[in-house]
C-alpha positions as CSV (number, residue, x, y, z in Angstrom):
1,M,56.3,-15.9,-21.1
2,Q,54.1,-14.5,-18.4
3,T,51.3,-16.7,-17.3
4,V,47.8,-15.3,-17.1
5,T,45.4,-17.1,-14.8
6,R,41.9,-16.4,-13.5
7,F,39.7,-17.3,-10.6
8,A,36.0,-17.3,-11.7
9,P,33.5,-17.9,-9.0
10,S,29.7,-17.6,-9.3
11,P,28.1,-15.3,-6.7
12,T,25.5,-17.9,-5.5
13,G,26.9,-18.2,-1.9
14,R,29.9,-17.4,0.2
15,L,33.3,-18.8,-0.6
16,H,34.5,-21.9,1.3
17,L,37.9,-23.6,1.7
18,G,37.6,-25.3,-1.7
19,H,37.3,-21.9,-3.3
20,A,40.3,-20.6,-1.4
21,Y,42.3,-23.5,-2.6
22,A,41.3,-22.8,-6.2
23,A,42.0,-19.0,-5.9
24,L,45.4,-19.5,-4.3
25,F,46.4,-22.2,-6.8
26,A,45.6,-19.8,-9.7
27,A,47.4,-16.9,-8.1
28,D,50.5,-19.0,-7.4
29,R,50.7,-20.2,-11.0
30,A,50.7,-16.6,-12.2
31,A,53.2,-15.4,-9.6
32,R,55.7,-18.1,-10.6
33,T,56.3,-16.3,-13.9
34,G,55.6,-12.8,-12.8
35,G,52.3,-13.0,-14.6
36,R,48.8,-11.8,-14.1
37,F,46.0,-13.0,-11.9
38,L,42.5,-12.1,-12.9
39,L,39.2,-12.3,-11.1
40,R,36.0,-13.0,-13.1
41,I,32.5,-13.1,-11.7
42,E,30.4,-15.7,-13.6
43,D,27.0,-14.3,-13.0
44,I,25.0,-15.2,-16.1
45,D,22.4,-17.1,-14.1
46,R,20.6,-14.0,-12.6
47,S,18.0,-16.2,-10.9
48,R,20.7,-17.6,-8.5
49,C,23.4,-14.9,-8.4
50,R,23.1,-12.1,-5.8
51,T,25.1,-8.8,-5.4
52,E,25.7,-9.5,-1.7
53,F,27.5,-12.7,-2.6
54,E,29.7,-10.9,-5.1
55,A,30.6,-8.3,-2.5
56,G,31.4,-11.2,-0.1
57,I,33.7,-12.8,-2.7
58,L,35.7,-9.6,-3.0
59,E,35.9,-9.3,0.8
60,D,37.0,-12.9,1.3
61,L,39.7,-12.8,-1.4
62,A,41.1,-9.6,0.0
63,W,41.1,-11.1,3.5
64,L,43.1,-14.0,2.1
65,G,45.7,-11.4,0.8
66,L,45.0,-11.9,-2.9
67,E,45.3,-9.0,-5.4
68,W,43.8,-9.0,-8.9
69,E,43.6,-6.7,-11.8
70,E,40.8,-4.2,-12.2
71,P,38.3,-4.0,-13.7
72,V,36.7,-7.3,-12.7
73,R,34.9,-8.9,-15.6
74,R,31.3,-9.7,-14.9
75,Q,29.7,-12.0,-17.4
76,S,26.3,-10.3,-17.1
77,D,27.9,-7.1,-18.5
78,H,29.1,-8.9,-21.7
79,M,26.1,-10.8,-23.1
80,A,26.8,-9.1,-26.5
81,D,30.1,-10.9,-26.7
82,Y,28.3,-14.3,-26.3
83,A,25.6,-13.3,-28.7
84,A,28.3,-12.5,-31.3
85,A,29.9,-15.9,-30.8
86,L,26.4,-17.6,-31.2
87,A,25.8,-15.6,-34.4
88,S,29.1,-16.8,-35.8
89,L,28.2,-20.4,-35.2
90,D,24.6,-20.0,-36.4
91,E,25.7,-18.3,-39.7
92,R,27.7,-21.4,-40.5
93,G,24.8,-23.8,-39.8
94,L,26.5,-25.2,-36.7
95,L,23.5,-24.9,-34.4
96,Y,20.0,-26.3,-34.0
97,P,17.2,-25.6,-31.7
98,C,16.4,-28.1,-29.0
99,F,12.8,-28.0,-27.5
100,C,13.3,-30.9,-25.1
101,T,12.6,-30.5,-21.4
102,R,14.9,-32.0,-18.8
103,R,12.4,-34.6,-18.0
104,E,12.1,-35.7,-21.7
105,I,15.9,-35.9,-22.0
106,E,16.2,-38.0,-18.9
107,A,13.3,-40.3,-20.1
108,A,15.0,-40.8,-23.4
109,A,18.5,-41.4,-22.1
110,T,20.0,-44.9,-22.7
111,A,23.3,-44.3,-21.0
112,P,24.3,-43.4,-17.4
113,H,24.3,-39.8,-16.4
114,G,27.5,-37.9,-16.9
115,P,28.9,-34.7,-15.2
116,E,26.2,-32.6,-16.9
117,G,23.3,-34.9,-16.4
118,A,21.6,-37.3,-18.7
119,P,23.2,-37.8,-22.1
120,Y,21.2,-36.2,-24.9
121,S,19.8,-38.7,-27.4
122,G,19.5,-36.2,-30.3
123,I,15.7,-36.0,-30.4
124,C,15.5,-32.5,-31.8
125,R,18.5,-33.0,-34.1
126,A,16.2,-35.4,-36.0
127,L,13.4,-32.9,-36.5
128,T,12.6,-31.8,-40.0
129,G,12.9,-28.2,-41.1
130,A,9.1,-27.9,-41.2
131,E,8.8,-29.3,-37.7
132,R,11.4,-26.9,-36.3
133,A,9.7,-23.9,-38.1
134,M,6.3,-24.9,-36.7
135,R,7.6,-25.1,-33.1
136,L,9.5,-21.8,-33.5
137,A,6.5,-20.1,-34.9
138,R,4.4,-21.4,-32.0
139,G,6.8,-19.8,-29.6
140,D,8.1,-23.0,-27.9
141,A,11.1,-22.4,-25.6
142,Y,14.3,-23.8,-27.0
143,A,18.0,-24.2,-26.2
144,L,20.7,-24.1,-28.9
145,R,23.0,-27.1,-29.4
146,L,26.0,-27.8,-31.6
147,T,25.2,-29.9,-34.6
148,E,28.4,-31.9,-34.4
149,D,28.2,-33.0,-30.7
150,D,24.9,-31.8,-29.2
151,T,26.6,-29.5,-26.6
152,V,24.3,-26.8,-25.3
153,V,25.7,-23.4,-26.2
154,A,22.6,-21.3,-25.3
155,R,20.2,-22.2,-22.5
156,K,16.4,-21.6,-22.8
157,D,16.4,-19.0,-20.1
158,I,19.9,-17.5,-20.8
159,R,21.1,-17.0,-24.3
160,T,24.5,-18.5,-23.6
161,S,26.0,-21.4,-21.6
162,Y,28.8,-22.0,-19.2
163,H,31.0,-23.5,-21.9
164,L,30.4,-20.8,-24.5
165,A,30.8,-17.9,-22.0
166,V,34.0,-19.4,-20.5
167,V,35.8,-19.8,-23.8
168,V,34.8,-16.3,-25.0
169,D,35.9,-14.8,-21.7
170,D,39.2,-16.6,-21.6
171,A,40.1,-15.5,-25.1
172,L,39.1,-11.8,-24.6
173,Q,41.0,-11.7,-21.3
174,G,44.1,-13.3,-22.7
175,V,44.1,-16.2,-20.2
176,T,47.0,-18.6,-21.0
177,L,46.5,-21.1,-18.2
178,V,43.2,-22.4,-16.9
179,T,43.4,-23.8,-13.4
180,R,40.5,-25.5,-11.8
181,G,39.4,-28.6,-9.9
182,A,39.8,-32.1,-11.3
183,D,36.0,-32.5,-11.3
184,L,35.9,-30.1,-14.3
185,A,38.5,-32.0,-16.4
186,F,35.6,-33.4,-18.5
187,A,35.0,-29.9,-19.9
188,V,38.3,-29.5,-21.7
189,P,37.3,-31.4,-24.9
190,I,34.0,-29.5,-25.0
191,Q,35.7,-26.1,-24.7
192,N,38.5,-27.0,-27.1
193,R,35.9,-27.8,-29.7
194,L,34.3,-24.4,-29.2
195,Q,37.6,-22.7,-29.3
196,R,38.3,-24.4,-32.7
197,L,35.0,-23.6,-34.1
198,L,35.2,-19.9,-33.0
199,G,38.9,-19.5,-34.0
200,L,39.9,-18.7,-30.4
201,P,43.3,-19.3,-28.8
202,V,43.6,-22.5,-26.7
203,P,45.0,-22.0,-23.2
204,A,46.9,-24.6,-21.3
205,Y,44.9,-26.5,-18.6
206,E,46.0,-27.6,-15.1
207,H,43.6,-29.4,-12.8
208,H,44.2,-29.6,-9.1
209,P,42.7,-32.0,-6.6
210,V,39.2,-31.2,-5.2
211,L,39.4,-30.5,-1.4
212,T,37.2,-32.7,0.7
213,D,36.3,-32.8,4.4
214,A,37.3,-35.6,6.8
215,D,34.5,-37.8,5.5
216,G,35.6,-37.4,1.9
217,R,32.8,-35.1,0.9
218,R,33.5,-32.1,-1.3
219,F,33.2,-28.7,0.3
220,A,30.0,-27.0,-0.6
221,K,28.5,-23.5,-0.2
222,R,25.8,-25.0,2.1
223,D,28.5,-25.9,4.6
224,R,28.4,-22.6,6.5
225,A,31.0,-23.7,9.1
226,L,33.6,-24.0,6.4
227,T,32.9,-20.7,4.6
228,L,35.7,-18.1,4.8
229,V,33.5,-15.6,6.5
230,S,32.6,-18.1,9.3
231,L,36.3,-19.0,9.8
232,R,37.2,-15.4,9.9
233,E,34.4,-14.6,12.4
234,S,35.6,-17.5,14.6
235,G,39.1,-16.0,14.8
236,V,40.9,-18.0,12.2
237,S,43.7,-16.0,10.5
238,P,44.4,-15.9,6.7
239,D,47.8,-17.5,7.4
240,A,46.1,-20.4,9.1
241,V,43.7,-20.9,6.2
242,Q,46.6,-20.9,3.8
243,A,48.5,-23.3,5.9
244,R,45.5,-25.6,6.1
245,I,45.1,-25.6,2.4
246,R,48.8,-26.4,1.8
247,C,48.7,-29.3,4.1
248,S,45.4,-30.6,2.7
249,G,46.6,-30.9,-0.9
250,G,50.1,-29.6,-1.3
251,V,49.0,-26.8,-3.6
252,F,52.4,-25.0,-3.7
């Protein structure tokens, strides 16, 4: 079978070596079976995403020598897909509104923070129907959570979430192998649950090491010296970048 992979950056800054690692890893896994490599722009957070960064992503990936199928899927163009998934969950009584602020969630937490922040204590899950109706009628802002595990599937400011958008996108694009950093391994059970509830196919998952600098710190968008555009402007070649990545983590 042909493998279909994807690289799905958010346009909130320029790509760095860690991004190059992830993109090359995904492209390689597709190439091994003569499969397909897709590019997706995860830009649902319009307050942080910028068109110039999206243009930079395309420029950086092309400079690395990568090719991808067109058209590129942009999440901001497909909010109707996520709304349909939300409606499916809501019609079956699988969602409830959460009016809590981040500060309230942190104050009520009784366990250490996880990858997505303070664990939710279920405050709004315990509200009565009358209390929910009153707050909705009053116009209080709310997120939507799954009744069975409290996962946020629609943020207050964006009527979807990372997890919901990702599983819908992967299904619609026919992704068969999700490759990403080991720091995101925690998301697999969450996304598998959504796939089950929505009746979506479940891809395979492969998590690669997260590249770090000499001090053991993860590469970040704020590290301008390690962005691909900075390396390119300093005279570093695409071949040199790929060689550095292979030596850093043995991707291929």
